[in-house]
C-alpha positions as CSV (number, residue, x, y, z in Angstrom):
1,M,29.7,97.4,-17.3
2,Y,27.6,95.1,-15.2
3,R,27.3,91.6,-16.4
4,P,24.7,89.4,-15.0
5,R,26.1,86.3,-13.4
6,R,25.3,83.2,-15.3
7,S,23.8,80.6,-13.1
8,P,25.4,77.2,-13.4
9,A,23.5,74.7,-15.5
10,I,21.5,72.4,-13.5
11,E,21.9,68.8,-14.7
12,P,18.7,66.9,-14.8
13,E,18.5,64.2,-12.1
14,K,18.9,60.7,-13.4
15,S,16.0,58.4,-13.0
16,D,16.4,55.2,-10.9
17,A,13.6,53.5,-12.7
18,E,16.0,51.2,-14.6
19,R,18.1,50.0,-11.6
20,W,16.0,46.8,-11.4
21,L,17.5,45.6,-14.6
22,V,20.8,44.9,-12.9
23,S,19.2,42.8,-10.2
24,Y,17.0,41.1,-12.8
25,A,20.0,40.2,-14.9
26,D,21.8,38.8,-11.9
27,Y,18.7,36.7,-11.0
28,M,18.4,35.4,-14.5
29,T,22.1,34.5,-14.7
30,L,21.8,32.5,-11.4
31,L,18.6,30.8,-12.5
32,F,20.2,29.8,-15.8
33,A,23.2,28.4,-13.9
34,L,20.8,26.5,-11.6
35,F,19.0,24.8,-14.5
36,V,22.4,23.9,-16.1
37,V,23.5,22.2,-12.9
38,L,20.1,20.4,-12.5
39,Y,20.2,19.2,-16.1
40,S,23.8,17.9,-15.7
41,M,22.9,16.1,-12.5
42,A,19.8,14.4,-14.1
43,T,21.9,13.3,-17.0
44,M,24.5,11.8,-14.7
45,E,21.9,10.0,-12.6
46,R,20.4,8.4,-15.6
47,E,23.8,7.1,-16.7
48,Q,24.5,5.8,-13.2
49,I,21.1,4.1,-12.9
50,K,21.6,2.5,-16.3
51,A,25.0,1.2,-15.1
52,V,23.5,-0.2,-11.9
53,Q,20.6,-1.9,-13.9
54,D,23.1,-3.4,-16.3
55,T,25.3,-4.7,-13.5
56,I,22.4,-6.3,-11.6
57,A,21.1,-7.9,-14.8
58,K,24.6,-9.4,-15.3
59,V,24.7,-10.7,-11.7
60,F,21.3,-12.4,-11.9
61,V,21.9,-13.9,-15.4
62,T,25.5,-15.1,-15.0
63,G,26.1,-14.9,-11.2
64,D,29.5,-13.2,-11.9
65,I,30.1,-11.0,-8.9
66,T,32.7,-11.1,-6.1
67,A,32.3,-10.4,-2.4
68,T,34.6,-7.4,-2.7
69,T,32.5,-5.4,-5.1
70,S,32.0,-1.9,-3.8
71,Q,29.4,0.6,-4.6
72,S,31.6,2.6,-7.0
73,D,32.5,-0.6,-8.8
74,L,28.8,-1.4,-9.1
75,V,28.1,1.9,-10.7
76,Q,31.0,1.9,-13.1
77,T,30.7,-1.7,-14.2
78,K,29.4,-2.2,-17.7
79,P,27.8,-5.4,-19.0
80,E,29.8,-7.4,-21.5
81,S,28.6,-7.8,-25.0
82,G,25.9,-10.4,-25.5
83,Q,24.6,-10.3,-21.9
84,A,21.2,-9.1,-20.9
85,K,21.0,-5.4,-20.0
86,S,17.8,-5.6,-18.1
87,D,14.8,-7.9,-17.4
88,F,13.4,-6.9,-20.8
89,E,14.9,-5.2,-23.8
90,L,13.0,-2.9,-26.2
91,N,13.0,-3.7,-29.9
92,D,11.0,-2.5,-32.9
93,S,8.2,-4.9,-32.3
94,G,7.8,-4.4,-28.5
95,L,9.1,-5.9,-25.3
96,E,11.2,-9.0,-25.7
97,E,12.5,-11.1,-22.9
98,P,16.2,-11.9,-23.2
99,Q,17.4,-15.4,-23.0
100,G,20.0,-16.3,-20.4
101,P,23.2,-18.0,-21.2
102,S,23.4,-21.8,-21.2
103,V,25.0,-23.6,-18.3
104,S,28.6,-24.3,-19.0
105,A,30.7,-27.1,-17.7
106,D,32.9,-25.0,-15.5
107,K,29.9,-23.4,-13.6
108,P,28.3,-25.3,-10.7
109,K,24.9,-26.8,-11.5
110,L,22.0,-26.3,-9.1
111,D,20.4,-29.7,-8.4
112,Y,17.5,-28.2,-6.4
113,I,16.0,-24.7,-6.3
114,D,13.7,-24.0,-3.4
115,K,10.9,-21.9,-4.8
116,T,7.2,-21.6,-4.1
117,E,4.9,-22.2,-7.0
118,F,1.7,-20.2,-7.5
119,G,-1.6,-22.0,-7.9
120,S,-4.5,-21.1,-10.1
121,P,-5.4,-17.4,-10.3
122,L,-7.6,-16.4,-7.4
123,V,-9.5,-13.8,-9.4
124,G,-10.9,-16.4,-11.8
125,M,-12.1,-18.6,-8.9
126,Q,-13.6,-15.6,-7.2
127,K,-15.9,-15.0,-10.2
128,E,-16.9,-18.7,-10.3
129,I,-17.7,-18.8,-6.6
130,N,-19.7,-15.6,-6.8
131,L,-21.8,-17.1,-9.5
132,A,-22.2,-20.5,-7.6
133,L,-23.2,-18.8,-4.3
134,H,-25.1,-15.8,-5.7
135,S,-28.3,-16.5,-3.8
136,L,-26.4,-17.1,-0.5
137,I,-24.4,-13.9,-1.0
138,E,-27.6,-11.9,-1.7
139,S,-29.2,-13.2,1.5
140,G,-26.2,-12.4,3.6
141,L,-25.4,-16.1,4.5
142,A,-22.1,-16.1,2.5
143,K,-19.4,-13.5,1.7
144,V,-16.5,-13.8,-0.8
145,T,-13.4,-11.6,-0.3
146,L,-10.1,-11.4,-2.1
147,D,-6.8,-9.9,-0.9
148,E,-3.2,-10.2,-2.0
149,D,-2.7,-13.7,-0.6
150,W,-6.1,-15.3,0.1
151,L,-9.5,-15.9,-1.4
152,T,-11.9,-16.4,1.5
153,V,-15.4,-17.8,1.5
154,E,-17.3,-16.9,4.7
155,L,-20.2,-19.1,5.5
156,N,-22.6,-18.5,8.3
157,S,-22.7,-21.3,10.9
158,G,-26.5,-21.4,10.9
159,L,-26.3,-22.4,7.3
160,L,-24.1,-25.4,8.0
161,F,-24.8,-26.6,11.6
162,G,-27.4,-26.6,14.2
163,S,-27.1,-24.6,17.4
164,G,-24.2,-25.9,19.5
165,S,-23.6,-28.7,17.1
166,A,-20.6,-29.6,14.8
167,R,-22.5,-32.1,12.6
168,A,-22.9,-30.7,9.1
169,N,-26.5,-30.6,7.9
170,S,-28.0,-31.2,4.4
171,S,-27.5,-27.5,3.5
172,A,-23.8,-27.9,4.2
173,S,-23.6,-30.8,1.8
174,V,-25.3,-28.8,-1.0
175,V,-23.0,-25.8,-0.5
176,M,-19.8,-27.9,-0.4
177,T,-20.9,-29.8,-3.5
178,E,-21.1,-26.4,-5.3
179,L,-17.7,-25.3,-4.1
180,T,-16.1,-28.6,-4.8
181,A,-16.8,-28.4,-8.5
182,I,-14.6,-25.2,-8.4
183,L,-12.0,-26.3,-6.0
184,K,-11.2,-29.5,-7.9
185,Q,-9.9,-27.4,-10.8
186,S,-7.0,-26.1,-8.8
187,N,-4.3,-27.3,-6.5
188,N,-4.1,-24.2,-4.2
189,I,-3.5,-24.6,-0.5
190,L,-6.8,-24.7,1.4
191,R,-7.5,-23.7,5.0
192,V,-10.8,-24.3,6.8
193,R,-11.2,-21.9,9.8
194,G,-13.8,-22.1,12.5
195,Y,-15.1,-19.2,14.5
196,T,-17.7,-18.8,17.3
197,D,-19.3,-16.0,19.3
198,S,-18.4,-15.1,22.9
199,V,-21.3,-17.1,24.4
200,P,-19.6,-19.8,26.6
201,I,-20.3,-23.4,26.0
202,R,-19.6,-26.2,28.5
203,T,-20.7,-29.6,27.4
204,E,-19.1,-33.0,27.6
205,Q,-18.3,-32.8,23.9
206,F,-17.3,-29.2,23.7
207,P,-15.8,-27.9,27.0
208,S,-15.2,-24.5,25.4
209,N,-15.5,-22.6,22.1
210,W,-12.1,-23.7,21.1
211,E,-13.3,-27.3,20.7
212,L,-16.5,-26.2,19.0
213,S,-14.7,-24.0,16.4
214,V,-12.2,-26.8,15.6
215,A,-14.8,-29.5,15.4
216,R,-16.9,-27.4,12.9
217,A,-13.8,-26.8,10.8
218,A,-13.0,-30.5,10.9
219,S,-16.5,-31.4,9.9
220,I,-16.2,-29.3,6.8
221,V,-12.8,-30.7,6.0
222,R,-14.2,-34.3,6.2
223,L,-17.1,-33.3,3.9
224,L,-14.7,-31.8,1.4
225,E,-12.5,-34.9,1.6
226,D,-15.6,-37.1,0.9
227,L,-16.2,-35.0,-2.2
228,D,-12.7,-35.9,-3.5
229,I,-10.7,-32.8,-2.4
230,A,-7.1,-33.9,-1.8
231,P,-6.7,-34.0,2.0
232,E,-3.0,-33.1,1.8
233,R,-4.1,-29.7,0.4
234,M,-6.2,-28.9,3.5
235,A,-5.6,-27.8,7.1
236,I,-7.8,-27.0,10.0
237,E,-7.7,-23.8,12.0
238,G,-9.8,-23.0,15.1
239,Y,-10.1,-19.5,16.5
240,G,-12.9,-19.9,19.0
241,Q,-14.3,-16.6,20.2
242,Y,-11.0,-14.7,20.0
243,S,-11.0,-13.4,16.5
244,P,-14.4,-11.8,16.1
245,F,-15.7,-10.1,12.9
246,A,-18.2,-7.9,14.7
247,D,-19.2,-6.8,18.2
248,N,-20.4,-9.6,20.4
249,A,-22.5,-7.2,22.4
250,T,-25.4,-7.5,20.0
251,A,-27.3,-10.5,18.6
252,Q,-26.5,-9.4,15.1
253,G,-22.8,-9.2,15.8
254,R,-22.8,-12.6,17.5
255,S,-24.5,-14.1,14.4
256,Q,-21.8,-12.6,12.2
257,N,-19.1,-14.1,14.4
258,R,-20.4,-17.7,14.2
259,K,-19.0,-18.8,10.8
260,V,-16.7,-21.2,8.9
261,V,-14.3,-19.7,6.5
262,I,-12.8,-21.6,3.5
263,A,-9.6,-19.8,2.6
264,L,-7.7,-20.5,-0.7
265,S,-4.0,-19.4,-0.8
266,K,-2.4,-18.0,-3.9
267,Y,0.3,-20.7,-3.6
268,A,-0.1,-24.2,-4.8
269,Y,0.3,-27.3,-2.7
270,Q,3.7,-28.9,-3.2
271,P,4.1,-32.5,-2.0
272,V,7.2,-33.2,0.0
273,T,9.3,-35.9,-1.5
274,V,11.7,-37.8,0.8
275,K,14.9,-38.8,-0.9
276,A,16.3,-42.3,-0.5
277,S,19.4,-40.9,1.3
278,E,17.1,-39.1,3.9
279,S,15.2,-42.3,4.6
280,V,18.4,-44.2,5.1
281,E,19.6,-41.6,7.5
282,T,16.4,-41.8,9.4
283,E,16.7,-45.6,9.8
284,T,20.3,-45.2,10.9
285,E,19.3,-42.6,13.5
286,V,16.5,-45.0,14.8
287,E,19.0,-47.9,15.1
288,Q,21.5,-45.6,16.9
289,A,18.9,-44.5,19.3
290,A,17.9,-48.1,20.1
291,E,21.5,-49.1,20.6
292,S,22.0,-46.1,22.9
293,A,19.0,-47.0,24.9
294,A,20.2,-50.6,25.2
295,M,23.6,-49.4,26.3
296,Q,22.1,-47.2,29.0
297,Q,20.0,-50.1,30.2
298,Q,23.2,-52.3,30.4
299,N,25.1,-49.6,32.2
300,K,22.4,-49.1,34.8
301,I,23.7,-49.8,38.3
302,R,21.5,-52.3,40.3
303,V,21.9,-52.7,44.0
304,I,20.6,-56.1,45.1
305,R,20.0,-56.9,48.8
306,L,21.2,-60.4,49.6
307,P,19.3,-62.7,52.0
308,H,22.0,-62.6,54.7
309,G,22.3,-58.8,54.8
310,G,24.9,-58.4,52.1
311,I,24.5,-56.3,49.0
312,R,25.5,-56.9,45.4
313,I,26.2,-54.1,42.9
314,T,26.0,-55.0,39.3
315,T,25.2,-53.5,35.8
316,R,24.1,-56.8,34.4
317,P,20.4,-56.8,33.5
318,P,18.3,-59.6,35.0
319,E,18.1,-62.8,32.9
320,P,14.7,-63.9,31.6
321,G,12.9,-65.8,34.3
322,E,15.4,-64.6,37.0
323,E,13.7,-63.3,40.1
324,E,15.5,-60.2,41.3
325,P,15.6,-59.9,45.1
326,P,13.7,-56.8,46.2
327,S,15.8,-53.8,46.8
328,Q,15.4,-52.1,50.2
């Protein structure tokens, strides 16, 4: 009997739609591992930075560090108990500046610390000067600027001097009187700078613009000194035509370049005190120099021509009243 052949069962093809899950799982695993590594590195860096800050604070407070300290030692060193951990420590009430340890008998005492003191804040003086010179600033005859180190007051030379002159006029006296009331309240270092345009000047008094710029700055300094500004605070600077503010090719630019600038430093004037030992050393050096000059004079060889053709060689200086025969 014929039996029909049974065809083999055809298995349904498997779909590849879910193969992306394998790659996605690998990607997520790697991404998770990456974030774990980054987190561990960040935690370690914070600990190292904290250790470095603690060590630096210890060095600046106690000065306890050796020349053989390596970078690894610096990272691993921990501050001792009771010492400052940083410039400021946080507490419940806010920032509190830690107090350094007292000077002990076994540590060297510093007799002199060379540091520069800051003067009065420049921002406050800028506001006062702006109010005092408001009308001049509005008319373009004055300009007040402030940077990190200097507060400068630029004054047009036409306001202070006549053309080609270094004699301060009455307007200069009025302006300096206004400024002096503010400058007296501080002890900041003061510089008076003179500037000119590029037009050459050749007079008996001012052979060049160098002399004119310096003379105008000196005139303002003398005026400030007459108004009781301490002269030791001040200095004169002359730039001639070689530091222009604008283009000298135009009349307006040349007008802007003719000016006197009063510059106030952020640092205070510190008088130099000469110690007694230094003055003694100076006197000793002067005496030694005088003795050396006298010794050189004594050791100077003199060749004297005698009347009968002979010569005399000597190191003896001539006596007072002794006429030395002329040497040939």
